[in-house]
C-alpha angles and dihedrals in degrees: 000000000000121000094250099061131051119194113207115227116196127183114192127184118246135177105292093351150016136273119226118204115187115168107309094340123098125185132176121217116198114216105201128150109277094024103052095099091052092045094050090046092051091046092053091047090053091050090050091048090050089053088046129141101121096321109156110220131194111182121190123176126179136171109236089207090058094231094120131046117255114254124207134172141159132215107289115258115235095217119055132188117225093261089054090050089050092051098043101037099030093236113141115241089236089058091051090049091049092050090052092049092049095038092234103112134079120301115270141183126233119206111178104316094331123103119209130189124200112232093222091052090050092049091050092046092054092045090054091051096048113127118204112214122221098197091242121121 
């Protein structure tokens, strides 16, 4: 965040959850048994994103009672190798290689023998290829 602008972040309690207000954005996080760790994790990530501007974030949430699995994540990297793309976007490495060979996939960068994909390019590529179903056969 630059020194000239301050973004207000408000977290208000709600029935079975909390409401996060950051600037013009409002999100509700439901805190129910079995999903509390995930909700708290997502809430903290949203707060970190609202603070933004190069802030590196490592969020770890665990249930001291051991009833819910621990959840951990880091700030997303902007450049991903093909194995990272495969893990995060569920696209097989062979498919990525085929797209590169055919010139039909998302843009990539090659440095030496390493292939890198930009996260924003991947997100845009998948948005462009979204198919809305009508429910008709």
